[in-house]
matplotlib code that plots the C-alpha trace (Angstrom):
import matplotlib.pyplot as plt

x = [-1.7, 0.8, 2.7, 0.6, -2.7, -1.4, -0.4, -3.8, -5.9, -3.3, -2.7, 0.9, 3.3, 5.0, 8.5, 7.5, 6.4, 9.9, 11.6, 9.7, 10.7, 14.5, 14.1, 12.4, 9.2, 7.1, 8.5, 6.4, 5.4, 5.6, 6.9, 5.1, 6.2, 7.7, 9.4, 7.0, 6.3, 3.0, 1.6, -0.6, -3.4, -1.4, 1.2, -1.3, -2.7, 1.0, 1.5, -2.0, -0.3, 3.0, 1.0, -0.9, 2.3, 3.7, 0.5, 1.4, 4.8, 7.0, 10.2, 10.6, 13.1, 10.8, 7.8, 10.1, 10.9, 7.5, 6.3, 9.0, 10.0, 7.9, 8.6, 7.6, 6.0, 3.8, 2.8, 6.5, 6.4, 3.3, 4.4, 7.5, 5.6, 3.4, 6.5, 7.9, 4.8, 4.6, 7.7, 7.3, 3.9, 5.1, 8.2, 5.8, 3.6, 6.6, 7.5, 3.7, 3.8, 7.1, 5.2, 2.6, 4.8, 6.4, 3.4, 1.7, 4.6, 3.9, 7.6, 8.8, 11.9, 14.3, 15.7, 12.3, 12.1, 15.4, 14.4, 11.8, 13.7, 16.3, 13.6, 11.6, 15.1, 16.2, 12.9, 13.3, 16.8, 17.4, 19.7, 17.2, 20.3, 19.7, 15.7, 15.6, 18.6, 16.4, 13.3, 15.1, 16.9, 14.7, 15.1, 12.6, 10.9, 11.4, 7.5, 7.8, 4.8, 2.4, 1.9, 5.1, 5.6, 2.2, 3.3, 6.6, 5.1, 2.6, 5.9, 8.6, 9.3, 12.5, 11.0, 13.6, 12.8, 9.1, 9.1, 11.1, 8.2, 5.4, 7.1, 7.6, 3.8, 2.9, 4.7, 3.7, 0.5, -2.3, -4.7, -2.1, -5.4, -6.6, -3.4, -2.3, -5.9, -6.0, -4.0, -6.4, -8.2, -5.3, -5.5, -2.3, -2.7, 0.7, 0.3, -2.9, -1.1, 1.8, -1.3, -2.9, 0.2, 0.9, -2.5, -2.6, 0.3, -2.0, -4.5, -7.9, -11.7, -10.8, -8.0, -10.4, -12.7, -11.0, -8.9, -12.9, -13.5, -10.6, -11.7, -13.7, -10.7, -10.6, -6.5, -6.4, -3.1, -4.6, -7.7, -5.4, -3.3, -6.8, -8.0, -4.9, -4.7, -8.3, -9.0, -6.0, -8.0, -11.2, -13.0, -15.5, -15.7, -12.4, -13.4, -14.3, -11.2, -9.1, -10.9, -10.2, -6.6, -6.6, -8.4, -5.9, -2.9, -1.7, 0.1, -2.7, -0.8, -0.8, -4.7, -5.5, -3.4, -5.5, -8.8, -7.7, -7.2, -10.6, -12.3, -11.3, -14.0, -17.6, -19.5, -17.0, -15.7, -18.4, -19.2, -15.6, -16.0, -19.3, -17.0, -14.4, -16.8, -18.8, -15.0, -14.8, -18.0, -17.1, -13.9, -14.6, -12.3, -9.4, -6.7, -4.4, -7.2, -9.0, -5.9, -5.1, -8.8, -7.8, -5.0, -6.9, -9.0, -7.1, -6.6, -10.2, -11.0, -14.4, -16.4, -17.4, -14.4, -13.5, -16.5, -15.6, -12.1, -13.7, -15.8, -12.5, -10.8, -13.5, -13.1, -13.2, -9.7, -7.2, -4.7, -7.0, -8.4, -5.1, -3.7, -7.1, -6.9, -3.3, -4.3, -7.4, -4.9, -2.2, -4.9, -6.6, -3.3, -2.2, -5.6, -6.5]
y = [-27.8, -30.3, -29.6, -32.6, -30.9, -27.4, -28.4, -30.1, -26.8, -24.4, -26.0, -25.9, -28.8, -30.0, -29.5, -25.7, -25.2, -26.2, -24.2, -21.5, -22.1, -22.2, -18.8, -17.4, -16.3, -18.8, -20.1, -22.7, -21.3, -24.4, -27.8, -30.8, -33.1, -35.6, -32.4, -32.3, -28.6, -27.1, -23.8, -21.6, -19.4, -16.7, -18.9, -20.3, -16.4, -15.7, -18.4, -17.4, -14.1, -15.4, -17.5, -14.3, -12.2, -14.8, -14.9, -11.4, -12.1, -11.5, -13.0, -15.0, -12.2, -9.6, -11.2, -11.3, -7.7, -6.8, -8.7, -7.9, -4.2, -1.6, 0.9, -1.2, 0.8, -1.8, 1.0, 1.0, -2.7, -2.6, -0.2, -2.0, -5.3, -3.8, -2.8, -6.2, -7.9, -5.4, -6.2, -9.8, -9.6, -7.7, -10.2, -12.7, -11.2, -10.7, -14.5, -15.4, -13.3, -14.7, -18.1, -17.1, -15.6, -18.9, -21.0, -19.0, -19.6, -23.5, -24.2, -27.6, -28.0, -26.2, -24.3, -22.3, -21.9, -20.2, -18.1, -16.9, -16.2, -14.1, -12.2, -10.9, -10.4, -8.2, -6.2, -5.0, -3.9, -0.3, 0.0, 1.0, -0.8, -3.9, -4.0, -3.6, -6.5, -8.7, -8.0, -8.8, -11.6, -14.5, -16.9, -17.2, -20.1, -19.0, -18.4, -14.9, -14.8, -11.6, -10.7, -9.3, -7.8, -5.5, -4.5, -3.3, -1.3, 0.6, 1.5, 2.0, 5.4, 4.8, 5.5, 2.8, 0.4, 0.8, 0.2, -2.8, -4.0, -3.2, -5.1, -8.2, -7.8, -8.0, -11.1, -12.8, -13.5, -14.4, -11.7, -8.8, -6.4, -7.3, -7.5, -3.6, -2.7, -2.4, 0.3, 2.2, 2.3, 3.7, 7.6, 8.3, 9.7, 8.7, 5.3, 5.4, 6.8, 4.0, 1.4, 3.0, 3.4, -0.6, -1.5, 0.5, -1.9, -4.9, -6.2, -7.3, -5.9, -6.3, -3.6, -1.2, -1.2, -0.4, 2.5, 3.6, 3.8, 5.9, 8.7, 9.7, 9.7, 12.9, 13.4, 15.4, 13.6, 10.1, 11.1, 12.4, 9.1, 7.1, 9.3, 8.9, 5.2, 4.4, 6.9, 4.8, 2.0, 3.1, 4.4, 7.7, 8.2, 9.6, 12.5, 15.0, 14.7, 14.8, 17.9, 19.4, 19.0, 20.4, 23.5, 23.4, 22.7, 19.9, 17.1, 19.1, 17.3, 14.3, 14.4, 15.8, 12.8, 10.6, 12.3, 11.7, 8.3, 8.2, 9.8, 7.2, 4.9, 5.5, 8.2, 9.8, 12.2, 14.4, 13.7, 14.7, 17.7, 18.9, 18.3, 20.9, 23.2, 23.4, 24.3, 26.8, 28.5, 27.8, 30.2, 33.1, 35.6, 33.0, 33.4, 30.4, 28.0, 28.7, 28.2, 24.8, 23.9, 24.5, 22.9, 19.9, 20.0, 19.4, 15.8, 15.1, 13.8, 14.7, 18.1, 19.1, 19.9, 21.7, 23.7, 24.9, 26.0, 27.9, 29.8, 30.0, 31.7, 34.7, 34.9, 38.2, 37.5, 38.4, 35.6, 32.8, 34.0, 33.5, 30.4, 28.8, 30.0, 28.7, 25.3, 25.1, 26.2, 23.3, 20.7, 21.2, 21.7, 18.1, 16.8, 16.2]
z = [50.9, 50.0, 46.5, 44.6, 46.0, 44.7, 41.4, 40.8, 41.9, 40.4, 37.1, 37.3, 37.5, 40.7, 38.7, 37.9, 42.0, 42.6, 40.3, 42.0, 44.8, 43.9, 42.3, 45.4, 43.5, 45.7, 48.9, 50.8, 54.5, 56.2, 55.9, 57.7, 60.5, 57.7, 56.0, 52.9, 51.4, 52.9, 51.1, 52.9, 51.1, 50.8, 48.9, 46.6, 45.9, 45.0, 42.6, 40.5, 40.6, 39.0, 36.6, 35.8, 35.1, 33.2, 30.8, 30.1, 28.5, 31.6, 32.4, 35.9, 36.7, 35.6, 37.7, 40.8, 40.6, 40.3, 43.3, 45.9, 44.9, 46.3, 44.1, 41.0, 38.2, 36.6, 33.8, 32.5, 32.3, 30.7, 28.0, 27.8, 27.0, 24.5, 22.4, 22.6, 21.6, 18.7, 17.4, 17.7, 15.8, 13.0, 13.0, 12.8, 9.9, 8.1, 8.2, 7.5, 4.2, 3.2, 4.0, 2.1, -1.2, -0.9, -0.9, -3.9, -6.3, -5.9, -5.6, -7.1, -5.1, -2.8, -5.6, -6.3, -2.3, -1.8, -5.0, -3.7, -0.5, -2.4, -4.2, -1.3, 0.9, -2.2, -2.4, 1.2, 0.7, 1.5, -1.9, -4.9, -7.4, -5.1, -5.4, -9.1, -9.8, -7.2, -9.2, -13.2, -11.7, -11.4, -14.6, -17.2, -16.2, -12.3, -10.7, -9.2, -6.6, -7.2, -3.5, -2.9, -6.3, -5.5, -2.1, -3.2, -6.1, -3.7, -1.7, -4.1, -4.7, -7.2, -10.8, -12.2, -9.6, -9.7, -13.8, -13.4, -10.7, -12.8, -15.9, -13.6, -12.4, -15.9, -16.9, -13.3, -14.9, -11.9, -10.1, -10.4, -10.6, -7.4, -5.5, -7.0, -6.5, -2.8, -3.0, -4.7, -1.4, 0.8, 1.8, 0.5, -3.1, -4.1, -3.3, -5.2, -8.4, -8.0, -7.9, -10.8, -13.1, -12.5, -13.5, -16.5, -17.9, -17.3, -19.9, -19.5, -18.4, -14.9, -15.4, -17.7, -15.2, -12.5, -14.2, -15.2, -11.4, -10.4, -13.0, -9.6, -7.5, -5.2, -6.2, -9.4, -10.6, -10.2, -12.4, -14.9, -15.0, -15.1, -17.7, -19.8, -19.1, -19.8, -22.9, -24.1, -24.0, -25.6, -22.4, -23.6, -20.1, -19.7, -22.1, -19.6, -17.4, -20.6, -22.1, -18.4, -18.8, -22.0, -20.2, -17.2, -19.6, -17.3, -20.1, -22.5, -25.6, -24.2, -23.4, -26.6, -28.3, -26.4, -27.7, -31.2, -30.6, -29.0, -31.7, -34.1, -33.0, -34.8, -33.6, -31.0, -32.8, -32.7, -29.1, -28.2, -30.6, -28.2, -25.3, -26.7, -28.1, -24.8, -23.2, -25.3, -24.6, -20.7, -21.3, -23.2, -22.6, -21.7, -24.9, -23.6, -22.9, -26.3, -27.9, -26.4, -27.1, -30.9, -30.9, -29.4, -32.1, -34.8, -33.4, -34.3, -37.5, -39.3, -40.4, -37.1, -35.4, -38.6, -38.4, -34.9, -35.9, -38.8, -36.2, -34.0, -37.0, -36.9, -32.8, -31.2, -29.7, -32.6, -31.0, -30.9, -34.5, -35.9, -34.2, -35.3, -38.9, -38.8, -37.8, -40.1, -43.3, -42.5, -41.9, -45.1, -46.9, -45.6, -46.7, -42.6]

ax = plt.figure().add_subplot(projection="3d")
ax.plot(x, y, z, "-o")
ax.set_aspect("equal")
plt.show()
């Protein structure tokens, strides 16, 4: 079969077939009387072998070695191709994310494009100081893309850089909640905590809903963060978790203050008092828990909380009774 017909049947240009021949990959078996290349069936099969290996991303040098070396192990070559392909895809995904970030910032000129590129480079720096500088550097009128900020927030371990990132996200506008909320689906509890801290600083009903949903997170630290944040925003759903924090002694003072803030709304004080009274009943022999609950009750307005403190002033546990009586006396003296 002559070269022109081989090219048509194999889908390989005559120029490429000549290149294969010059490299020794596929040499035509014979020549016609007129000196034209003539390919045998074995030659054509070899062409298909070469093309098949090229489709895997192998170089012509690697293909030549694979076809000629009887000791060649394809497993090693395939493993190397897998690693190289993964690296290439990783670089291309990074490029795609960079391009999307630039596109989302709606640049009006090349200066805007370069500003976003500089931000992305800074966020990828191994230096915490450089990352923080990149977040704080953009000019007041410079559009900051939300998605890179959200991605950086979920990965940032340095507390100072994380704070700067949350500040930048709150200023950026856009769908900051939606971008960061993806972190709440992570299997890593620390990533969920980072996402929650960022959402707690964002306004709006969507942020409220996400914080309330996080009250059911399997990680106690995430639940506590959600309770403090949603409680400050008026969510009564946070009360059981906040009361649990008082019982456990984990950020109990902060939890009690949030309960006090929640109780200022109409009807909430009595409901919160009932929850704390229920915890007292559930821990009859634990002095430390009962004292913390008594202290939390002093944050609540209304007569119901005072009545519970009076009952605690007659508690069988003398330490609890003394603390409750002293707290009630101080409240009454201050007119609280």
